[in-house]
N, C-alpha and C positions, 0 to 999 in steps of 0.2 A: 504494500500500500504506500502510495506517495502522498505527501501533504505539501501544498505550496503555501508559503507565508512570506510576508514582508517583515524584515527585522530592522529596527532602528538602533544605531550604535553611536556612541559618543566616546571619543578618545582625547585624553588630555596629554599633550606632548610635554617633553622635559622643560621647554621654555615657557610653559604655562598656557600656550595657545590650545584652543579646543577645535577638534575636527568632528563634525557630526554629519552623518549620512544615513542612507538606507540601502538595503540590499535585498534582492529576491533570494529566497532559499527554497530548495526542495529537499525534504527529509524523507528518506526511505525507511519505512517501518515494516516489521515482520511480526506475525503472531506466533508466539511460542507458549505452549501450554495454556492457551486462552488469554494470554496477556500480550499487549503490544510492546515490542522491543525495538529500540533505535538501532538501525543498521549503518546508515551512511547519510551524510549531508552534503549537498552541492550548493555552493554559494556563488552567486552571480553579481558582481558589482563592477562599477566603473569609477576609477579614482577621480575622474573629472566631475563626478557628482550626479551623473545621470545613470539610471539603471541600464545595465548591459542588455543586449538582445537575449531574450530567453530562448531555450531550445524549442524546437518545433512542437513538442507535445504540450507545452504550456504557453505558446505564443499568444493565445487568446486571453491570457490572464491580464487583467487591467493593471497598468503600472501607475502608481501615484507619483506626484511631483516630488523631486528631491528637496531636502531641507538643508540649508547651510547657515553657519554662524560666521 
Protein backbone atom coordinates (compact mmCIF):
# COMPACT_ATOMS: atom_id res chain seq x y z
CA UNK A 1 0.00 0.00 0.00
CA UNK A 2 1.32 3.44 -0.89
CA UNK A 3 0.37 6.69 0.84
CA UNK A 4 1.00 10.11 -0.71
CA UNK A 5 1.56 13.03 1.63
CA UNK A 6 2.97 16.52 1.65
CA UNK A 7 5.41 17.16 4.48
CA UNK A 8 6.56 20.57 5.67
CA UNK A 9 10.02 20.93 7.11
CA UNK A 10 12.00 23.72 8.73
CA UNK A 11 15.78 23.71 9.03
CA UNK A 12 17.80 26.15 11.14
CA UNK A 13 21.30 26.55 9.75
CA UNK A 14 24.42 27.15 11.84
CA UNK A 15 24.33 30.87 11.01
CA UNK A 16 20.80 31.09 12.43
CA UNK A 17 19.02 31.42 9.11
CA UNK A 18 15.91 29.35 8.63
CA UNK A 19 15.02 27.34 5.53
CA UNK A 20 11.42 26.18 5.29
CA UNK A 21 9.94 24.17 2.44
CA UNK A 22 7.61 21.35 1.59
CA UNK A 23 8.14 18.06 -0.15
CA UNK A 24 5.98 15.35 -1.62
CA UNK A 25 6.55 11.97 -0.12
CA UNK A 26 5.33 8.50 -1.00
CA UNK A 27 5.47 5.98 1.82
CA UNK A 28 5.34 2.28 1.07
CA UNK A 29 3.54 0.29 3.75
CA UNK A 30 3.00 -3.44 4.04
CA UNK A 31 0.63 -5.45 6.22
CA UNK A 32 2.34 -7.89 8.59
CA UNK A 33 0.23 -9.98 10.96
CA UNK A 34 -2.68 -7.58 10.54
CA UNK A 35 -0.62 -4.44 11.27
CA UNK A 36 0.73 -1.85 8.85
CA UNK A 37 4.53 -1.71 8.78
CA UNK A 38 6.66 1.01 7.18
CA UNK A 39 8.78 -0.32 4.29
CA UNK A 40 10.28 2.58 2.38
CA UNK A 41 9.81 6.31 1.79
CA UNK A 42 10.43 8.22 -1.42
CA UNK A 43 10.96 11.96 -1.01
CA UNK A 44 10.60 14.33 -3.96
CA UNK A 45 11.76 17.89 -3.49
CA UNK A 46 13.35 20.72 -5.39
CA UNK A 47 15.89 22.94 -3.57
CA UNK A 48 14.62 25.92 -5.57
CA UNK A 49 11.44 25.74 -3.48
CA UNK A 50 9.03 24.22 -5.99
CA UNK A 51 7.86 20.64 -5.72
CA UNK A 52 9.63 18.38 -8.15
CA UNK A 53 7.74 16.51 -10.82
CA UNK A 54 6.12 13.53 -9.25
CA UNK A 55 6.33 10.06 -10.80
CA UNK A 56 3.66 9.07 -13.32
CA UNK A 57 1.60 7.07 -10.81
CA UNK A 58 0.99 10.17 -8.67
CA UNK A 59 1.12 12.90 -11.32
CA UNK A 60 -2.56 13.77 -10.72
CA UNK A 61 -1.83 14.55 -7.07
CA UNK A 62 -2.54 18.24 -6.43
CA UNK A 63 0.63 20.14 -5.57
CA UNK A 64 0.35 23.00 -3.06
CA UNK A 65 2.33 26.21 -3.37
CA UNK A 66 5.72 26.30 -1.66
CA UNK A 67 6.31 28.38 1.45
CA UNK A 68 9.50 30.36 2.06
CA UNK A 69 10.88 32.54 4.82
